[in-house]
C-alpha positions as CSV (number, residue, x, y, z in Angstrom):
1,M,-27.2,-20.2,-5.2
2,K,-25.9,-17.6,-2.6
3,L,-22.2,-17.8,-1.9
4,A,-20.6,-16.8,1.3
5,A,-20.1,-13.1,1.7
6,R,-16.4,-13.5,2.1
7,V,-16.0,-14.6,-1.5
8,S,-17.1,-11.2,-2.9
9,Q,-14.6,-9.5,-0.6
10,V,-11.6,-11.2,-2.2
11,T,-10.0,-10.1,-5.5
12,P,-9.0,-12.8,-8.0
13,S,-5.2,-13.0,-8.5
14,I,-4.2,-10.6,-11.3
15,T,-0.8,-12.3,-11.6
16,L,-2.4,-15.7,-12.4
17,A,-4.9,-14.1,-14.8
18,I,-2.1,-12.3,-16.8
19,A,0.0,-15.5,-16.8
20,A,-2.9,-17.6,-18.0
21,K,-3.7,-15.1,-20.8
22,A,-0.1,-15.2,-22.0
23,K,0.0,-19.0,-21.9
24,A,-3.3,-19.1,-23.9
25,M,-1.8,-16.8,-26.5
26,K,1.3,-19.0,-26.8
27,T,-0.9,-22.0,-27.2
28,E,-2.5,-20.2,-30.2
29,G,1.0,-19.9,-31.8
30,I,1.5,-16.2,-30.8
31,D,5.1,-15.2,-30.0
32,V,4.7,-13.9,-26.4
33,C,7.6,-12.6,-24.3
34,S,6.4,-13.4,-20.8
35,F,7.8,-11.6,-17.7
36,S,4.8,-12.4,-15.6
37,A,5.6,-15.6,-13.7
38,G,7.2,-15.6,-10.3
39,E,8.7,-19.0,-11.1
40,P,12.3,-20.1,-11.9
41,D,12.6,-21.4,-15.4
42,F,15.0,-24.1,-14.3
43,D,14.1,-27.7,-13.7
44,T,14.2,-29.0,-10.2
45,P,17.7,-30.3,-9.5
46,A,18.2,-34.0,-10.3
47,H,19.2,-35.2,-6.9
48,I,16.0,-33.7,-5.4
49,K,13.8,-35.5,-7.9
50,A,15.8,-38.7,-7.4
51,A,15.1,-38.5,-3.6
52,A,11.4,-38.2,-4.2
53,A,11.5,-41.1,-6.7
54,K,13.3,-43.3,-4.3
55,A,10.7,-42.5,-1.6
56,L,8.0,-43.6,-4.1
57,E,9.8,-46.8,-4.8
58,E,10.1,-47.4,-1.0
59,G,6.4,-47.1,-0.7
60,K,6.3,-43.7,1.1
61,T,2.8,-43.1,-0.3
62,K,0.6,-43.2,2.8
63,Y,-0.8,-40.6,5.1
64,G,1.8,-38.9,7.3
65,P,1.7,-36.6,10.3
66,A,-0.3,-33.5,9.6
67,A,2.5,-31.3,10.7
68,G,5.0,-33.0,8.4
69,E,7.5,-35.8,8.3
70,P,9.6,-35.8,11.5
71,K,12.8,-36.0,9.5
72,L,11.9,-33.0,7.4
73,R,10.8,-30.9,10.4
74,E,14.2,-31.7,12.0
75,A,16.0,-30.8,8.8
76,I,14.2,-27.4,8.6
77,A,14.9,-26.7,12.2
78,N,18.6,-27.4,11.6
79,K,18.6,-25.2,8.5
80,L,17.0,-22.3,10.4
81,K,19.7,-22.6,13.1
82,S,22.7,-22.9,10.8
83,D,21.6,-20.5,8.1
84,N,19.5,-17.9,10.0
85,G,20.6,-18.1,13.6
86,L,17.1,-19.1,14.8
87,D,17.1,-21.7,17.6
88,Y,14.0,-23.7,16.8
89,K,13.3,-27.4,17.5
90,A,11.4,-29.7,15.1
91,E,8.2,-29.2,17.1
92,N,8.4,-25.5,16.3
93,V,8.1,-26.3,12.5
94,L,4.9,-26.9,10.4
95,V,5.4,-28.3,6.9
96,T,2.7,-26.8,4.6
97,N,1.5,-27.0,1.0
98,G,3.7,-24.2,-0.2
99,G,4.8,-21.0,1.4
100,K,1.4,-19.4,0.7
101,H,-0.3,-22.1,2.7
102,S,2.0,-21.4,5.7
103,L,0.9,-17.8,5.7
104,Y,-2.8,-18.7,5.3
105,N,-2.6,-21.1,8.2
106,L,-0.9,-18.5,10.4
107,I,-3.4,-15.7,9.6
108,V,-6.4,-18.0,10.2
109,A,-4.9,-19.2,13.5
110,L,-4.0,-15.7,14.7
111,I,-6.4,-13.1,13.3
112,D,-9.8,-12.4,14.8
113,P,-12.4,-10.1,13.2
114,G,-11.3,-6.5,13.8
115,D,-7.6,-7.4,14.3
116,E,-5.3,-5.2,12.3
117,V,-2.4,-6.4,10.2
118,I,0.2,-3.9,9.0
119,I,1.4,-4.5,5.5
120,P,3.9,-2.3,3.7
121,A,3.1,-1.5,0.0
122,P,4.2,-2.6,-2.5
123,Y,3.2,-6.0,-1.1
124,W,2.7,-9.5,-2.4
125,L,-0.9,-9.5,-3.5
126,S,-2.1,-12.4,-1.3
127,Y,-1.3,-10.8,2.0
128,P,-4.3,-8.5,2.3
129,E,-6.6,-11.1,0.8
130,M,-5.7,-13.6,3.5
131,V,-6.4,-11.0,6.2
132,T,-9.8,-10.3,4.6
133,L,-10.7,-14.0,4.6
134,A,-9.8,-14.2,8.3
135,G,-12.1,-11.1,9.0
136,G,-9.1,-8.9,9.9
137,K,-8.2,-5.4,8.6
138,S,-5.2,-4.7,6.5
139,V,-3.4,-1.5,7.4
140,I,-1.5,-0.6,4.2
141,V,1.6,1.6,4.6
142,H,2.7,3.0,1.3
143,T,6.4,3.3,0.5
144,D,8.2,4.7,-2.5
145,A,11.5,4.6,-4.4
146,S,13.1,7.2,-2.0
147,T,13.3,4.6,0.7
148,G,13.9,1.7,-1.7
149,Y,10.2,0.7,-1.3
150,K,10.9,-0.2,2.4
151,I,8.9,0.8,5.4
152,T,10.6,3.2,7.8
153,P,10.6,2.8,11.6
154,E,8.6,6.0,11.8
155,Q,6.0,4.7,9.4
156,L,5.7,1.4,11.3
157,K,5.4,3.1,14.7
158,K,2.7,5.5,13.4
159,A,0.6,2.6,11.9
160,I,0.4,0.7,15.2
161,T,-2.8,0.9,17.2
162,P,-4.3,-1.0,20.1
163,K,-5.9,-3.4,17.5
164,T,-2.6,-4.2,15.8
165,K,-1.7,-7.9,16.1
166,L,0.7,-8.6,13.3
167,F,3.3,-6.9,11.0
168,V,4.2,-8.5,7.7
169,L,7.8,-8.3,6.6
170,N,9.0,-9.5,3.2
171,S,12.7,-9.4,2.5
172,P,13.9,-10.0,-0.2
173,S,10.7,-8.5,-1.5
174,N,8.1,-9.5,-4.1
175,P,7.5,-7.3,-6.1
176,T,10.5,-4.9,-5.7
177,G,13.4,-7.2,-5.0
178,M,14.6,-4.9,-2.2
179,V,16.3,-6.3,0.9
180,Y,16.3,-4.7,4.3
181,T,19.8,-4.1,5.9
182,K,20.7,-5.3,9.3
183,E,20.3,-1.7,10.7
184,E,16.9,-1.3,9.2
185,I,15.8,-4.7,10.6
186,Q,17.1,-3.8,14.0
187,A,15.1,-0.5,14.0
188,L,11.9,-2.3,13.0
189,A,12.5,-5.0,15.6
190,K,12.8,-2.5,18.4
191,I,9.4,-1.0,17.6
192,I,7.8,-4.5,17.3
193,V,9.1,-5.4,20.8
194,D,8.1,-2.1,22.3
195,A,4.6,-2.4,20.9
196,D,4.4,-6.1,21.9
197,I,3.0,-7.2,18.5
198,L,4.0,-10.2,16.3
199,V,5.9,-10.2,13.0
200,V,5.8,-12.8,10.3
201,S,8.9,-12.7,8.1
202,D,8.3,-14.0,4.6
203,E,11.8,-15.3,3.6
204,I,10.9,-17.3,0.5
205,Y,13.5,-15.4,-1.6
206,E,16.3,-15.5,0.9
207,K,18.7,-17.5,-1.3
208,I,18.4,-15.2,-4.3
209,L,20.7,-12.3,-3.4
210,Y,23.2,-10.1,-5.4
211,D,26.3,-7.9,-5.0
212,G,27.1,-9.3,-1.5
213,T,23.8,-8.4,0.0
214,E,23.1,-10.2,3.3
215,H,19.8,-11.6,4.3
216,I,19.0,-11.0,8.0
217,S,16.2,-12.9,9.7
218,I,14.6,-10.6,12.1
219,G,14.2,-13.3,14.8
220,S,17.9,-13.7,15.1
221,L,18.4,-10.2,16.6
222,G,17.6,-11.1,20.2
223,A,15.5,-13.1,22.5
224,D,12.7,-10.5,22.7
225,I,12.1,-10.3,19.0
226,F,12.6,-14.0,18.5
227,A,9.7,-14.7,20.9
228,R,7.5,-12.5,18.6
229,T,8.6,-13.8,15.3
230,L,7.1,-16.3,12.8
231,I,9.0,-17.5,9.8
232,S,7.4,-18.3,6.5
233,N,9.5,-20.0,3.9
234,G,9.6,-22.8,1.3
235,F,11.4,-24.6,-1.5
236,A,9.8,-23.1,-4.5
237,K,12.1,-20.2,-5.4
238,G,15.6,-21.2,-4.2
239,Y,15.3,-24.8,-5.4
240,S,13.0,-24.3,-8.4
241,M,10.3,-26.5,-6.8
242,T,7.2,-24.4,-7.4
243,G,5.0,-27.3,-8.4
244,W,6.0,-29.4,-5.5
245,R,4.0,-27.3,-3.1
246,L,6.3,-27.5,-0.1
247,G,6.6,-24.7,2.4
248,Y,6.9,-24.3,6.2
249,L,6.0,-22.1,9.1
250,A,8.3,-21.8,12.2
251,G,7.6,-19.9,15.4
252,P,6.4,-20.1,19.0
253,L,5.0,-23.6,19.9
254,E,1.5,-22.4,20.8
255,I,1.0,-20.8,17.4
256,I,2.5,-23.7,15.5
257,K,0.2,-26.1,17.3
258,A,-2.8,-23.9,16.4
259,A,-1.8,-23.7,12.7
260,S,-1.2,-27.5,12.7
261,T,-4.7,-28.0,14.0
262,I,-6.1,-25.9,11.2
263,Q,-4.1,-27.8,8.6
264,G,-5.2,-31.1,10.1
265,H,-8.8,-30.2,9.4
266,S,-8.2,-28.7,5.9
267,T,-5.4,-30.4,3.9
268,S,-3.8,-32.8,6.5
269,N,-0.3,-33.8,5.6
270,V,1.7,-32.5,2.6
271,C,2.4,-35.1,-0.2
272,T,4.5,-37.7,1.6
273,F,7.1,-38.6,-1.0
274,A,7.6,-35.0,-2.0
275,Q,8.8,-34.3,1.5
276,Y,11.8,-36.6,0.9
277,G,12.8,-34.4,-2.0
278,A,12.7,-31.4,0.4
279,I,15.0,-33.3,2.8
280,A,17.5,-33.9,0.0
281,A,17.3,-30.2,-0.9
282,L,18.3,-29.1,2.6
283,E,20.8,-31.8,3.4
284,S,22.7,-32.1,0.0
285,S,25.1,-29.7,-1.7
286,Q,23.8,-26.2,-2.3
287,D,25.7,-25.8,-5.6
288,C,22.5,-26.0,-7.6
289,V,21.1,-23.0,-5.7
290,E,24.3,-21.0,-6.5
291,E,24.2,-21.9,-10.1
292,M,20.6,-20.6,-10.5
293,R,21.5,-17.5,-8.5
294,Q,24.4,-16.6,-10.8
295,A,22.1,-17.0,-13.8
296,F,19.6,-14.7,-12.3
297,A,22.3,-12.2,-11.5
298,K,23.3,-12.0,-15.2
299,R,19.7,-11.6,-16.3
300,R,19.0,-8.9,-13.7
301,Q,21.9,-6.8,-14.9
302,V,20.7,-7.0,-18.6
303,M,17.1,-6.3,-17.8
304,Y,18.0,-3.5,-15.3
305,D,20.3,-1.8,-17.9
306,R,17.8,-2.1,-20.7
307,L,14.9,-0.7,-18.5
308,N,16.8,2.3,-17.2
309,A,17.9,3.2,-20.8
310,I,14.2,3.6,-21.8
311,P,13.1,7.2,-21.6
312,G,10.2,7.6,-19.1
313,L,11.0,4.5,-17.0
314,S,12.9,4.5,-13.8
315,C,13.8,1.5,-11.6
316,P,16.0,1.0,-8.5
317,K,18.4,-1.9,-8.7
318,P,17.0,-4.9,-6.7
319,D,19.1,-6.6,-4.1
320,G,17.4,-10.0,-4.3
321,A,14.6,-12.1,-5.7
322,F,14.0,-12.0,-9.5
323,Y,11.9,-9.0,-10.2
324,L,12.2,-5.4,-11.3
325,F,9.5,-2.8,-10.4
326,P,9.8,0.2,-12.7
327,D,7.8,3.4,-12.3
328,I,5.7,4.0,-15.5
329,S,4.0,7.2,-14.4
330,K,5.6,9.3,-17.1
331,T,3.8,7.3,-19.8
332,G,0.5,8.7,-18.5
333,L,-0.9,5.2,-18.2
334,K,-2.0,3.4,-15.0
335,S,-0.6,-0.1,-14.6
336,L,-3.6,-2.2,-15.7
337,E,-4.1,-0.3,-19.0
338,F,-0.3,-0.3,-19.6
339,C,-0.1,-4.1,-19.1
340,N,-3.2,-5.0,-21.1
341,T,-2.2,-2.7,-24.0
342,L,1.4,-4.0,-24.0
343,L,0.2,-7.6,-24.2
344,E,-2.3,-6.9,-26.9
345,E,-0.1,-4.7,-29.1
346,L,3.3,-6.1,-28.7
347,Q,2.8,-9.5,-26.9
348,V,4.8,-8.8,-23.8
349,A,3.3,-10.0,-20.5
350,V,4.1,-8.0,-17.4
351,I,2.1,-7.6,-14.1
352,P,0.3,-4.4,-13.2
353,G,1.5,-2.8,-10.0
354,V,-2.1,-2.2,-8.9
355,A,-2.1,-5.8,-7.8
356,F,0.7,-5.0,-5.4
357,G,-0.8,-1.7,-4.2
358,A,1.3,0.5,-6.5
359,D,-0.6,1.6,-9.6
360,N,2.3,3.7,-11.1
361,N,4.5,0.6,-11.4
362,I,4.7,-2.7,-13.2
363,R,6.5,-5.9,-12.2
364,L,8.8,-7.8,-14.5
365,S,10.2,-11.2,-13.7
366,Y,13.6,-12.1,-15.2
367,A,13.2,-15.8,-14.3
368,T,13.3,-16.5,-18.0
369,D,16.0,-17.0,-20.7
370,M,18.2,-14.2,-22.0
371,A,16.9,-14.4,-25.5
372,T,13.3,-13.7,-24.2
373,I,14.7,-10.8,-22.1
374,E,16.4,-9.1,-25.0
375,K,13.4,-9.5,-27.4
376,G,10.9,-8.4,-24.7
377,M,13.0,-5.4,-23.8
378,D,13.1,-4.4,-27.5
379,R,9.3,-4.5,-27.6
380,L,8.8,-2.7,-24.3
381,E,11.1,0.1,-25.4
382,K,9.1,0.5,-28.7
383,F,5.9,0.6,-26.7
384,V,7.1,3.2,-24.2
385,R,8.7,5.4,-26.8
386,S,5.5,5.6,-28.7
387,R,3.8,7.1,-25.6
388,I,6.4,9.5,-24.3
């Protein structure tokens, strides 16, 4: 049987593979400290689950509009206006099966074969794979710790060609946790407007910020950049709703209609009763979000201090999300060998930076309990010291 050529062009998810291996080891009774999952370890808040259960009891179990329940689209539009300064109407919002699905729908709707998409590295590993599936070309722009792993205006300007159609912005970032300042966003916005390209802002970690850091949504900085902006977001990270598969895309009406058409012929509507949980998440108290954020802040500090005390490792302090992205180059190992050996020898699961376009780094998630962090850091320190 001959598969479509596009299948061979896509790399399987390394993050899922590492997480699956760690889970399999745990199932066998092995004591694994896993820092691999990009998933909060908290349960979904009770009031959100109750809203979905109520919707089930009320019989909200049938097909719904492919673009999402009208009340949820309206709630998302209200959220984007009040929280982010983005003046969208409900018709400018598409509810999707997770944030990843919102990005996939957008790229398929927008990118033709040969179109270029600028992606700063380190990047979330699915960005370039989605571009590949659409027949486009990913233009990877490498960054480093000297700029906080953030693309500079000069780098963006240099990467733009007549074939450039889209720029991918992720702040707070997966895998680095870095957040662009307002001044940095303004400088990037000017280049985007001058070049007349589009930008998709992946804001899935916007609620997980530290030390007074402010999240700036690029489309809020003026009418010209707003007209060229798409917003990808969801409920997975801020509300610990990863398994609910609820995301959304917001932007210019023409693009949202196109993405809705694609969704209508692929998945159709998102799970109907789950959408009522999302409405509750947006319209109820946000105290649950803050409680989780405070817990992440404490874990970040502990893991950050432990990592930077290990000879041979260096790591900038993240401003958001729940990841650390240390440089491991002084160990003499590239990221995949480092991670595989660490898991086999000392049962610590971390993600190789090569998956994110940075082979001298590894990603650690502190979306786990403090006891696991302390034990895992002890093991990681032992591993690194044996190789320095």
